[in-house]
N, C-alpha and C positions, 0 to 999 in steps of 0.2 A: 501493222497499221494501227491496231488498238493502242498500242504503247505510245507511238508518235502523237496520235490524236489526244490521248489522255494527258500526256506530258505538256503539250502545248497548251491545253485547256487549263491545267492546273497553273503552269507558269504564267500565263496571261492573267488569270484570276489573282493570284497572289502578287504579281508585280502591280497590278491595278491597285489592290487594296494597300499594299505597303508603299506604293508611291504616293498615292494620295494622302496616306497618314503622314509620310515623311515630309511632304511639301507643306502640310498643315502645321507640323511641328516646326519646320524651318520658317514659316511665316509668322506663327503665333506663340511659339515655344517660349520665347523669352518673356512675353506677357504672362503666360500661364504659370511659368517658374517664379516670376516675381511676385504674383499673387499668392502662389502655394507656399513657397519656401522663403520669400523676402529677397530684397534686392542683392544681398552679398552672394546669393547663390546663383544669380543669373549668369550664365556663360556668354561669351562674346558671340556675336552673330555668325562669324566664320566657323567656330567650333561647333555651334549648333547645326549649321548646314553640312559640315563634315559628318556630324553624327548621323544626320539624315541620310546622306549618301552611304555610310557605312551599314546602315540598316537595309538599305536597298541591295547593296552588294551581298550582304550576309544572307538575305532572303533568297537571292538568286543562286547562291551557292548551296544553300540548304536544299532547294528544289533539284539541283543537279546531283547532290549527294543521295537524295531519295531514289532517283532513277538509277544511280549507280548500285546502290544497295539492293534495289529490287531485281536488278538484272545480275546480281552476284559479281559485280566488278568493283570490289572494295580494295584491291590491292594498291591501286593509284591513289585513291583517298588516303589510305594510311600513310603512304610514303610522303605525298605532297602535304598532308597536315603536319607530319613530323618536321619536315624540312621548313615549313612555313612558321611553325612555333619557334624554332631556332632562330630564323632570320628575323622574325618579329621582335624577339627579344633584343637581339644585337642592334637592329635598326632603330627601334624604340628608344634604347639608351642613347644611341648616337644623336637621335633627333631631338630628344627632350633636353639634351644639353645645350642644344643650339637655338631650339624656337620655343621651349617650355612645353607645357602639357598637351598641346596640339601634336607635339612630335610622336607621342605614344599612339594616338589615333592614326596619324599619317603613316607611322612606321607599320602598323597593323594592316592598314589598307593597302600599301604597296606590296607588302609580303603576300597578303591574301590574293591580290590580283595576279601577281606572278606566279605563285606557287600553289594556289588552290583554284581560282577561278579559270585561269588559262588552261592548265592541265586537264581539269574536269571538263570543261567545256569541249576541249578536243575529243575526249573519250565519249561524252554525250553525244556528239555528232556521229561518231562511229557507230554507236549503239542505234541511233535513230535512222542511220542509212541501212541498218540491218547487219552490220559487222559486229562480230564478237559476242552475240547472244548465246548464252548457255545452251546446251542441247535441250534442257528441260523446258526451257521456254520457247523453243522453236516448234 
């Protein structure tokens, strides 16, 4: 019960903070970058919004990873991260040749959703239901 309540509180708080920051970056990031680094450094709006989504996705999976590590369920993380790295490389190369720099980010996000977010989410749900907790934590 404590793990479930704490995980949900941490997830809600971090998603709120990161979500608000990502929306602000999506809305005002081009202006800030233009002032800070000059017009040549300003990315396209779509790329900036994709980066904002990436930060939200990354934050979500980091929270999942912390729960998995705290409950000593790191085997899935290791495997899914290794698979994701290989798929990210191949998919990013493929996409960057077709759509440019956005392809690297899209390749990373697609790979992360399929091979990190989804498997970790499945494992997190099992943990929060009370399945597969190490004996030391029960």
